[in-house]
MOPAC internal coordinates of N, CA, C and O (Angstrom, degrees):
PM7 1SCF
backbone

  N    0.0000 0     0.00 0     0.00 0    0    0    0
  C    1.4281 1     0.00 0     0.00 0    1    0    0
  C    1.5302 1   108.15 1     0.00 0    2    1    0
  O    1.2310 1   120.93 1   -42.77 1    3    2    1
  N    1.3233 1   115.82 1   137.23 1    3    2    1
  C    1.4521 1   121.38 1  -174.91 1    5    3    2
  C    1.5263 1   109.81 1  -115.10 1    6    5    3
  O    1.2310 1   120.49 1  -118.66 1    7    6    5
  N    1.3087 1   116.67 1    61.34 1    7    6    5
  C    1.4680 1   122.70 1  -177.05 1    9    7    6
  C    1.5317 1   109.76 1   -84.12 1   10    9    7
  O    1.2310 1   119.55 1   -61.84 1   11   10    9
  N    1.3706 1   118.46 1   118.16 1   11   10    9
  C    1.4591 1   119.77 1  -178.24 1   13   11   10
  C    1.5317 1   113.46 1   -63.32 1   14   13   11
  O    1.2310 1   119.69 1   152.72 1   15   14   13
  N    1.3222 1   118.19 1   -27.28 1   15   14   13
  C    1.4623 1   120.31 1   179.72 1   17   15   14
  C    1.5245 1   110.08 1   -66.61 1   18   17   15
  O    1.2310 1   120.53 1   139.37 1   19   18   17
  N    1.3314 1   116.60 1   -40.63 1   19   18   17
  C    1.4500 1   119.98 1   178.63 1   21   19   18
  C    1.5284 1   111.04 1   -67.32 1   22   21   19
  O    1.2310 1   120.06 1   143.40 1   23   22   21
  N    1.3206 1   117.48 1   -36.60 1   23   22   21
  C    1.4580 1   120.70 1   179.80 1   25   23   22
  C    1.5264 1   111.14 1   -66.51 1   26   25   23
  O    1.2310 1   120.06 1   139.94 1   27   26   25
  N    1.3152 1   117.50 1   -40.06 1   27   26   25
  C    1.4650 1   120.62 1   179.77 1   29   27   26
  C    1.5196 1   110.15 1   -63.15 1   30   29   27
  O    1.2310 1   120.07 1   140.19 1   31   30   29
  N    1.3332 1   117.47 1   -39.81 1   31   30   29
  C    1.4526 1   120.99 1   179.92 1   33   31   30
  C    1.5214 1   112.55 1   -65.70 1   34   33   31
  O    1.2310 1   119.72 1   155.17 1   35   34   33
  N    1.3335 1   118.14 1   -24.83 1   35   34   33
  C    1.4521 1   121.94 1  -177.87 1   37   35   34
  C    1.5282 1   112.82 1   -82.87 1   38   37   35
  O    1.2310 1   120.22 1   165.14 1   39   38   37
  N    1.3214 1   117.18 1   -14.86 1   39   38   37
  C    1.4596 1   120.72 1  -178.04 1   41   39   38
  C    1.5208 1   109.36 1   -80.63 1   42   41   39
  O    1.2310 1   120.88 1   -50.34 1   43   42   41
  N    1.3213 1   115.93 1   129.66 1   43   42   41
  C    1.4624 1   119.38 1   177.25 1   45   43   42
  C    1.5254 1   108.58 1   -87.29 1   46   45   43
  O    1.2310 1   120.04 1   -39.48 1   47   46   45
  N    1.3194 1   117.53 1   140.52 1   47   46   45
  C    1.4603 1   119.61 1  -178.35 1   49   47   46
  C    1.5264 1   111.22 1   -67.91 1   50   49   47
  O    1.2310 1   121.08 1   -34.98 1   51   50   49
  N    1.3215 1   115.55 1   145.02 1   51   50   49
  C    1.4641 1   121.10 1   178.65 1   53   51   50
  C    1.5218 1   108.05 1   -82.64 1   54   53   51
  O    1.2310 1   120.82 1   -49.00 1   55   54   53
  N    1.3286 1   116.04 1   131.00 1   55   54   53
  C    1.4618 1   122.17 1   177.68 1   57   55   54
  C    1.5286 1   107.34 1   -85.44 1   58   57   55
  O    1.2310 1   120.51 1   -52.30 1   59   58   57
  N    1.3231 1   116.64 1   127.70 1   59   58   57
  C    1.4599 1   121.36 1  -179.14 1   61   59   58
  C    1.5226 1   110.28 1  -105.05 1   62   61   59
  O    1.2310 1   121.38 1   -24.07 1   63   62   61
  N    1.3099 1   114.97 1   155.93 1   63   62   61
  C    1.4597 1   121.15 1   176.56 1   65   63   62
  C    1.5298 1   109.09 1   -66.11 1   66   65   63
  O    1.2310 1   120.92 1   -43.11 1   67   66   65
  N    1.3084 1   115.84 1   136.89 1   67   66   65
  C    1.4586 1   120.99 1   176.74 1   69   67   66
  C    1.5292 1   109.31 1  -110.73 1   70   69   67
  O    1.2310 1   120.16 1   -20.57 1   71   70   69
  N    1.3254 1   117.29 1   159.43 1   71   70   69
  C    1.4680 1   119.12 1   176.76 1   73   71   70
  C    1.5326 1   112.33 1   -58.83 1   74   73   71
  O    1.2310 1   119.96 1   146.72 1   75   74   73
  N    1.3286 1   117.68 1   -33.28 1   75   74   73
  C    1.4618 1   120.82 1   178.60 1   77   75   74
  C    1.5246 1   110.98 1   -66.26 1   78   77   75
  O    1.2310 1   120.47 1   140.46 1   79   78   77
  N    1.3316 1   116.71 1   -39.54 1   79   78   77
  C    1.4711 1   120.09 1   177.23 1   81   79   78
  C    1.5237 1   110.35 1   -61.38 1   82   81   79
  O    1.2310 1   121.09 1   132.75 1   83   82   81
  N    1.3324 1   115.51 1   -47.25 1   83   82   81
  C    1.4654 1   120.17 1  -178.25 1   85   83   82
  C    1.5330 1   110.42 1   -62.38 1   86   85   83
  O    1.2310 1   120.25 1   135.46 1   87   86   85
  N    1.3317 1   117.14 1   -44.54 1   87   86   85
  C    1.4666 1   120.61 1  -179.45 1   89   87   86
  C    1.5304 1   111.47 1   -62.43 1   90   89   87
  O    1.2310 1   120.57 1   137.05 1   91   90   89
  N    1.3230 1   116.51 1   -42.95 1   91   90   89
  C    1.4644 1   120.86 1   179.04 1   93   91   90
  C    1.5310 1   110.57 1   -63.93 1   94   93   91
  O    1.2310 1   120.60 1   135.99 1   95   94   93
  N    1.3169 1   116.45 1   -44.01 1   95   94   93
  C    1.4630 1   120.96 1  -179.82 1   97   95   94
  C    1.5285 1   110.85 1   -64.21 1   98   97   95
  O    1.2310 1   120.35 1   140.71 1   99   98   97
  N    1.3316 1   116.93 1   -39.29 1   99   98   97
  C    1.4665 1   119.58 1   179.12 1  101   99   98
  C    1.5255 1   111.62 1   -70.32 1  102  101   99
  O    1.2310 1   119.88 1   144.51 1  103  102  101
  N    1.3290 1   117.83 1   -35.49 1  103  102  101
  C    1.4659 1   119.96 1   175.11 1  105  103  102
  C    1.5307 1   110.23 1   -64.06 1  106  105  103
  O    1.2310 1   120.50 1   139.94 1  107  106  105
  N    1.3266 1   116.66 1   -40.06 1  107  106  105
  C    1.4627 1   120.76 1   177.51 1  109  107  106
  C    1.5288 1   110.64 1   -62.90 1  110  109  107
  O    1.2310 1   120.40 1   134.54 1  111  110  109
  N    1.3368 1   116.83 1   -45.46 1  111  110  109
  C    1.4567 1   120.23 1   179.82 1  113  111  110
  C    1.5310 1   110.82 1   -63.87 1  114  113  111
  O    1.2310 1   120.03 1   140.87 1  115  114  113
  N    1.3315 1   117.56 1   -39.13 1  115  114  113
  C    1.4608 1   121.07 1   177.08 1  117  115  114
  C    1.5217 1   110.87 1   -61.28 1  118  117  115
  O    1.2310 1   120.64 1   134.81 1  119  118  117
  N    1.3238 1   116.39 1   -45.19 1  119  118  117
  C    1.4610 1   121.04 1   178.99 1  121  119  118
  C    1.5320 1   110.69 1   -62.49 1  122  121  119
  O    1.2310 1   120.64 1   136.74 1  123  122  121
  N    1.3129 1   116.38 1   -43.26 1  123  122  121
  C    1.4604 1   121.51 1   179.41 1  125  123  122
  C    1.5268 1   110.69 1   -61.43 1  126  125  123
  O    1.2310 1   120.55 1   131.48 1  127  126  125
  N    1.3366 1   116.56 1   -48.52 1  127  126  125
  C    1.4578 1   120.05 1  -179.57 1  129  127  126
  C    1.5279 1   111.74 1   -63.07 1  130  129  127
  O    1.2310 1   120.59 1   141.28 1  131  130  129
  N    1.3143 1   116.48 1   -38.72 1  131  130  129
  C    1.4609 1   120.87 1   178.35 1  133  131  130
  C    1.5235 1   110.18 1   -59.74 1  134  133  131
  O    1.2310 1   120.67 1   135.68 1  135  134  133
  N    1.3223 1   116.31 1   -44.32 1  135  134  133
  C    1.4721 1   120.31 1   179.21 1  137  135  134
  C    1.5287 1   111.39 1   -66.31 1  138  137  135
  O    1.2310 1   120.22 1   146.22 1  139  138  137
  N    1.3269 1   117.18 1   -33.78 1  139  138  137
  C    1.4577 1   120.72 1   179.26 1  141  139  138
  C    1.5318 1   111.69 1   -74.43 1  142  141  139
  O    1.2310 1   119.88 1   150.41 1  143  142  141
  N    1.3257 1   117.83 1   -29.59 1  143  142  141
  C    1.4675 1   121.38 1  -179.08 1  145  143  142
  C    1.5343 1   112.89 1   -80.22 1  146  145  143
  O    1.2310 1   120.01 1   153.14 1  147  146  145
  N    1.3173 1   117.58 1   -26.86 1  147  146  145
  C    1.4682 1   120.81 1  -175.77 1  149  147  146
  C    1.5283 1   113.55 1   -53.92 1  150  149  147
  O    1.2310 1   118.55 1   133.74 1  151  150  149
  N    1.3221 1   120.38 1   -46.26 1  151  150  149
  C    1.4718 1   119.29 1  -179.24 1  153  151  150
  C    1.5323 1   113.45 1   -61.89 1  154  153  151
  O    1.2310 1   119.85 1   155.33 1  155  154  153
  N    1.3228 1   117.88 1   -24.67 1  155  154  153
  C    1.4604 1   120.44 1   179.34 1  157  155  154
  C    1.5289 1   111.80 1   -65.99 1  158  157  155
  O    1.2310 1   120.50 1   152.65 1  159  158  157
  N    1.3241 1   116.65 1   -27.35 1  159  158  157
  C    1.4562 1   121.10 1  -174.93 1  161  159  158
  C    1.5291 1   113.39 1  -102.78 1  162  161  159
  O    1.2310 1   119.76 1   172.52 1  163  162  161
  N    1.3171 1   118.06 1    -7.48 1  163  162  161
  C    1.4609 1   120.85 1  -176.37 1  165  163  162
  C    1.5217 1   113.21 1   -64.27 1  166  165  163
  O    1.2310 1   119.48 1   145.86 1  167  166  165
  N    1.3018 1   118.60 1   -34.14 1  167  166  165
  C    1.4520 1   121.12 1  -176.69 1  169  167  166
  C    1.5199 1   114.74 1   -87.81 1  170  169  167
  O    1.2310 1   120.39 1   177.14 1  171  170  169
  N    1.3201 1   116.85 1    -2.86 1  171  170  169
  C    1.4646 1   119.33 1  -177.94 1  173  171  170
  C    1.5200 1   111.13 1   -75.24 1  174  173  171
  O    1.2310 1   121.41 1   -42.94 1  175  174  173
  N    1.3150 1   114.90 1   137.06 1  175  174  173
  C    1.4579 1   121.49 1   179.72 1  177  175  174
  C    1.5341 1   108.96 1   -86.89 1  178  177  175
  O    1.2310 1   120.15 1   -42.57 1  179  178  177
  N    1.3146 1   117.31 1   137.43 1  179  178  177
  C    1.4644 1   120.79 1  -176.96 1  181  179  178
  C    1.5171 1   113.31 1   -98.20 1  182  181  179
  O    1.2310 1   119.73 1   179.59 1  183  182  181
  N    1.3391 1   118.12 1    -0.41 1  183  182  181
  C    1.4653 1   118.63 1   177.39 1  185  183  182
  C    1.5234 1   109.41 1  -104.91 1  186  185  183
  O    1.2310 1   120.08 1    -1.00 1  187  186  185
  N    1.2872 1   117.46 1   179.00 1  187  186  185
  C    1.4566 1   122.01 1  -176.81 1  189  187  186
  C    1.5206 1   110.28 1   107.64 1  190  189  187
  O    1.2310 1   120.38 1     0.87 1  191  190  189
  N    1.3258 1   116.88 1  -179.13 1  191  190  189
  C    1.4633 1   119.68 1  -174.45 1  193  191  190
  C    1.5336 1   113.87 1   -64.77 1  194  193  191
  O    1.2310 1   119.43 1   150.73 1  195  194  193
  N    1.3328 1   118.69 1   -29.27 1  195  194  193
  C    1.4608 1   120.39 1  -178.74 1  197  195  194
  C    1.5280 1   112.53 1  -113.64 1  198  197  195
  O    1.2310 1   120.23 1  -168.99 1  199  198  197
  N    1.2940 1   117.17 1    11.01 1  199  198  197
  C    1.4603 1   121.15 1   179.98 1  201  199  198
  C    1.5152 1   111.17 1   -83.05 1  202  201  199
  O    1.2310 1   120.75 1   -24.09 1  203  202  201
  N    1.2866 1   116.16 1   155.91 1  203  202  201
  C    1.4534 1   121.37 1  -178.85 1  205  203  202
  C    1.5106 1   112.94 1   -95.76 1  206  205  203
  O    1.2310 1   120.55 1  -177.92 1  207  206  205
  N    1.3158 1   116.55 1     2.08 1  207  206  205
  C    1.4521 1   119.73 1   178.93 1  209  207  206
  C    1.5171 1   112.53 1    66.97 1  210  209  207
  O    1.2310 1   121.38 1    32.51 1  211  210  209
  N    1.3181 1   114.96 1  -147.49 1  211  210  209
  C    1.4673 1   121.73 1  -177.57 1  213  211  210
  C    1.5310 1   112.06 1   -63.21 1  214  213  211
  O    1.2310 1   120.48 1   144.51 1  215  214  213
  N    1.3310 1   116.68 1   -35.49 1  215  214  213
  C    1.4686 1   120.30 1  -179.74 1  217  215  214
  C    1.5226 1   111.32 1   -63.70 1  218  217  215
  O    1.2310 1   120.47 1   141.27 1  219  218  217
  N    1.3017 1   116.70 1   -38.73 1  219  218  217
  C    1.4688 1   119.46 1   178.70 1  221  219  218
  C    1.5180 1   110.75 1   -61.69 1  222  221  219
  O    1.2310 1   120.86 1   135.93 1  223  222  221
  N    1.3094 1   115.96 1   -44.07 1  223  222  221
  C    1.4624 1   119.70 1   177.76 1  225  223  222
  C    1.5148 1   112.20 1   -62.96 1  226  225  223
  O    1.2310 1   120.80 1   143.80 1  227  226  225
  N    1.3327 1   116.08 1   -36.20 1  227  226  225
  C    1.4652 1   120.85 1  -179.51 1  229  227  226
  C    1.5218 1   111.44 1   -68.33 1  230  229  227
  O    1.2310 1   120.00 1   138.17 1  231  230  229
  N    1.3223 1   117.61 1   -41.83 1  231  230  229
  C    1.4625 1   122.00 1  -173.33 1  233  231  230
  C    1.5268 1   113.81 1   -95.62 1  234  233  231
  O    1.2310 1   119.95 1   178.29 1  235  234  233
  N    1.3129 1   117.70 1    -1.71 1  235  234  233
  C    1.4604 1   120.75 1  -176.13 1  237  235  234
  C    1.5315 1   112.27 1   -58.49 1  238  237  235
  O    1.2310 1   119.75 1   139.72 1  239  238  237
  N    1.3189 1   118.09 1   -40.28 1  239  238  237
  C    1.4740 1   119.96 1  -178.76 1  241  239  238
  C    1.5327 1   111.08 1   -62.38 1  242  241  239
  O    1.2310 1   120.36 1   146.10 1  243  242  241
  N    1.3344 1   116.92 1   -33.90 1  243  242  241
  C    1.4662 1   119.94 1   177.55 1  245  243  242
  C    1.5309 1   110.59 1   -68.28 1  246  245  243
  O    1.2310 1   120.55 1   141.42 1  247  246  245
  N    1.3248 1   116.56 1   -38.58 1  247  246  245
  C    1.4576 1   121.16 1   176.95 1  249  247  246
  C    1.5292 1   110.45 1   -63.01 1  250  249  247
  O    1.2310 1   120.64 1   135.56 1  251  250  249
  N    1.3058 1   116.38 1   -44.44 1  251  250  249
  C    1.4659 1   120.68 1   179.73 1  253  251  250
  C    1.5208 1   110.61 1   -63.01 1  254  253  251
  O    1.2310 1   120.18 1   135.80 1  255  254  253
  N    1.3250 1   117.26 1   -44.20 1  255  254  253
  C    1.4677 1   120.75 1   177.93 1  257  255  254
  C    1.5217 1   111.16 1   -61.39 1  258  257  255
  O    1.2310 1   120.17 1   138.70 1  259  258  257
  N    1.3416 1   117.28 1   -41.30 1  259  258  257
  C    1.4652 1   121.08 1   179.38 1  261  259  258
  C    1.5307 1   110.82 1   -65.73 1  262  261  259
  O    1.2310 1   120.38 1   141.61 1  263  262  261
  N    1.3255 1   116.88 1   -38.39 1  263  262  261
  C    1.4663 1   120.03 1   177.47 1  265  263  262
  C    1.5227 1   110.91 1   -64.58 1  266  265  263
  O    1.2310 1   120.51 1   138.58 1  267  266  265
  N    1.3179 1   116.63 1   -41.42 1  267  266  265
  C    1.4671 1   120.66 1   178.99 1  269  267  266
  C    1.5306 1   110.30 1   -65.46 1  270  269  267
  O    1.2310 1   120.45 1   136.90 1  271  270  269
  N    1.3204 1   116.74 1   -43.10 1  271  270  269
  C    1.4681 1   120.62 1   179.89 1  273  271  270
  C    1.5311 1   110.79 1   -63.56 1  274  273  271
  O    1.2310 1   120.28 1   137.68 1  275  274  273
  N    1.3150 1   117.08 1   -42.32 1  275  274  273
  C    1.4677 1   120.45 1   179.17 1  277  275  274
  C    1.5261 1   111.03 1   -66.05 1  278  277  275
  O    1.2310 1   120.29 1   143.61 1  279  278  277
  N    1.3078 1   117.05 1   -36.39 1  279  278  277
  C    1.4622 1   120.88 1   177.53 1  281  279  278
  C    1.5254 1   110.40 1   -62.25 1  282  281  279
  O    1.2310 1   120.45 1   137.37 1  283  282  281
  N    1.3305 1   116.74 1   -42.63 1  283  282  281
  C    1.4632 1   120.40 1   179.02 1  285  283  282
  C    1.5268 1   110.15 1   -66.24 1  286  285  283
  O    1.2310 1   120.05 1   138.15 1  287  286  285
  N    1.3395 1   117.51 1   -41.85 1  287  286  285
  C    1.4686 1   120.60 1   178.50 1  289  287  286
  C    1.5241 1   111.75 1   -61.56 1  290  289  287
  O    1.2310 1   120.72 1   148.07 1  291  290  289
  N    1.3243 1   116.24 1   -31.93 1  291  290  289
  C    1.4644 1   120.77 1  -179.22 1  293  291  290
  C    1.5263 1   112.64 1   -82.78 1  294  293  291
  O    1.2310 1   119.84 1  -178.13 1  295  294  293
  N    1.3140 1   117.91 1     1.87 1  295  294  293
  C    1.4590 1   121.34 1   178.30 1  297  295  294
  C    1.5101 1   113.77 1   125.58 1  298  297  295
  O    1.2310 1   120.51 1   163.26 1  299  298  297
  N    1.3108 1   116.63 1   -16.74 1  299  298  297
  C    1.4563 1   120.70 1   175.06 1  301  299  298
  C    1.5121 1   113.50 1    64.34 1  302  301  299
  O    1.2310 1   121.75 1    20.83 1  303  302  301
  N    1.3106 1   114.26 1  -159.17 1  303  302  301
  C    1.4662 1   121.36 1  -178.91 1  305  303  302
  C    1.5262 1   111.55 1  -111.41 1  306  305  303
  O    1.2310 1   120.69 1  -172.59 1  307  306  305
  N    1.3311 1   116.29 1     7.41 1  307  306  305
  C    1.4597 1   120.54 1   178.23 1  309  307  306
  C    1.5188 1   114.54 1    93.50 1  310  309  307
  O    1.2310 1   120.30 1   179.71 1  311  310  309
  N    1.3050 1   117.04 1    -0.29 1  311  310  309
  C    1.4631 1   119.93 1  -178.79 1  313  311  310
  C    1.5258 1   111.21 1   -67.69 1  314  313  311
  O    1.2310 1   120.03 1   140.92 1  315  314  313
  N    1.3249 1   117.55 1   -39.08 1  315  314  313
  C    1.4713 1   120.49 1  -179.91 1  317  315  314
  C    1.5285 1   110.94 1   -61.62 1  318  317  315
  O    1.2310 1   120.31 1   140.29 1  319  318  317
  N    1.3219 1   117.01 1   -39.71 1  319  318  317
  C    1.4672 1   120.41 1   178.33 1  321  319  318
  C    1.5214 1   111.13 1   -61.94 1  322  321  319
  O    1.2310 1   120.79 1   138.74 1  323  322  321
  N    1.3150 1   116.09 1   -41.26 1  323  322  321
  C    1.4636 1   120.72 1   179.22 1  325  323  322
  C    1.5244 1   110.76 1   -66.36 1  326  325  323
  O    1.2310 1   120.50 1   139.40 1  327  326  325
  N    1.3274 1   116.65 1   -40.60 1  327  326  325
  C    1.4712 1   120.71 1   179.54 1  329  327  326
  C    1.5249 1   110.41 1   -65.28 1  330  329  327
  O    1.2310 1   119.93 1   136.98 1  331  330  329
  N    1.3348 1   117.73 1   -43.02 1  331  330  329
  C    1.4677 1   120.95 1   178.31 1  333  331  330
  C    1.5257 1   110.20 1   -62.48 1  334  333  331
  O    1.2310 1   120.17 1   135.79 1  335  334  333
  N    1.3177 1   117.28 1   -44.21 1  335  334  333
  C    1.4690 1   120.66 1   179.00 1  337  335  334
  C    1.5248 1   110.97 1   -59.96 1  338  337  335
  O    1.2310 1   120.57 1   140.56 1  339  338  337
  N    1.3197 1   116.51 1   -39.44 1  339  338  337
  C    1.4658 1   120.41 1   178.72 1  341  339  338
  C    1.5287 1   111.00 1   -68.45 1  342  341  339
  O    1.2310 1   120.04 1   140.91 1  343  342  341
  N    1.3263 1   117.52 1   -39.09 1  343  342  341
  C    1.4753 1   120.69 1   177.03 1  345  343  342
  C    1.5220 1   110.59 1   -61.42 1  346  345  343
  O    1.2310 1   120.75 1   136.34 1  347  346  345
  N    1.3290 1   116.17 1   -43.66 1  347  346  345
  C    1.4652 1   120.53 1   179.30 1  349  347  346
  C    1.5217 1   110.28 1   -63.98 1  350  349  347
  O    1.2310 1   120.35 1   136.54 1  351  350  349
  N    1.3353 1   116.93 1   -43.46 1  351  350  349
  C    1.4691 1   120.31 1   179.62 1  353  351  350
  C    1.5246 1   111.10 1   -61.19 1  354  353  351
  O    1.2310 1   120.94 1   136.74 1  355  354  353
  N    1.3491 1   115.81 1   -43.26 1  355  354  353
  C    1.4615 1   119.55 1  -178.90 1  357  355  354
  C    1.5300 1   110.97 1   -66.26 1  358  357  355
  O    1.2310 1   120.18 1   139.22 1  359  358  357
  N    1.3235 1   117.27 1   -40.78 1  359  358  357
  C    1.4661 1   119.64 1   178.24 1  361  359  358
  C    1.5233 1   111.30 1   -66.81 1  362  361  359
  O    1.2310 1   120.67 1   142.67 1  363  362  361
  N    1.3214 1   116.33 1   -37.33 1  363  362  361
  C    1.4568 1   120.22 1   178.44 1  365  363  362
  C    1.5279 1   110.82 1   -63.64 1  366  365  363
  O    1.2310 1   120.68 1   136.82 1  367  366  365
  N    1.3354 1   116.31 1   -43.18 1  367  366  365
  C    1.4648 1   119.98 1   177.37 1  369  367  366
  C    1.5215 1   111.24 1   -62.70 1  370  369  367
  O    1.2310 1   120.70 1   138.59 1  371  370  369
  N    1.3205 1   116.27 1   -41.41 1  371  370  369
  C    1.4596 1   120.18 1   179.98 1  373  371  370
  C    1.5346 1   110.66 1   -65.13 1  374  373  371
  O    1.2310 1   120.53 1   139.56 1  375  374  373
  N    1.3071 1   116.59 1   -40.44 1  375  374  373
  C    1.4706 1   121.25 1   178.96 1  377  375  374
  C    1.5289 1   109.83 1   -64.62 1  378  377  375
  O    1.2310 1   120.45 1   139.35 1  379  378  377
  N    1.3222 1   116.75 1   -40.65 1  379  378  377
  C    1.4593 1   120.11 1   178.72 1  381  379  378
  C    1.5108 1   111.76 1   -65.45 1  382  381  379
  O    1.2310 1   120.10 1   140.80 1  383  382  381
  N    1.3313 1   117.42 1   -39.20 1  383  382  381
  C    1.4691 1   120.84 1   178.37 1  385  383  382
  C    1.5226 1   110.86 1   -66.13 1  386  385  383
  O    1.2310 1   120.12 1   141.30 1  387  386  385
  N    1.3146 1   117.38 1   -38.70 1  387  386  385
  C    1.4664 1   120.47 1  -179.58 1  389  387  386
  C    1.5204 1   112.30 1   -70.95 1  390  389  387
  O    1.2310 1   120.23 1   151.59 1  391  390  389
  N    1.3519 1   117.16 1   -28.41 1  391  390  389
  C    1.4479 1   119.92 1  -179.27 1  393  391  390
  C    1.5214 1   112.94 1   -82.09 1  394  393  391
  O    1.2310 1   120.25 1   173.16 1  395  394  393
  N    1.3201 1   117.13 1    -6.84 1  395  394  393
  C    1.4766 1   120.05 1  -179.96 1  397  395  394
  C    1.4887 1   111.62 1   -79.20 1  398  397  395
  O    1.2310 1   120.10 1   180.00 1  399  398  397

């Protein structure tokens, strides 16, 4: 039997990306990049003619966070896209399990 009503009921709804998913994924990517950038700055000396002294050491983590955030705004490294895709896949699986 080829009943269109039965076919519609068998189709699982497609889960779409939401702004909340994207924001969460971008925050995760920013945090990840910040952690990856920190070791690059650990060996830098803060004294000398162009060093910022104690203040530079104090504010360095804010600079690193800002660099990571700007990198994500400029397109990032693709981690946010992967995280969003995984969120959609997980929600789709959950929706399929609930519809069974």
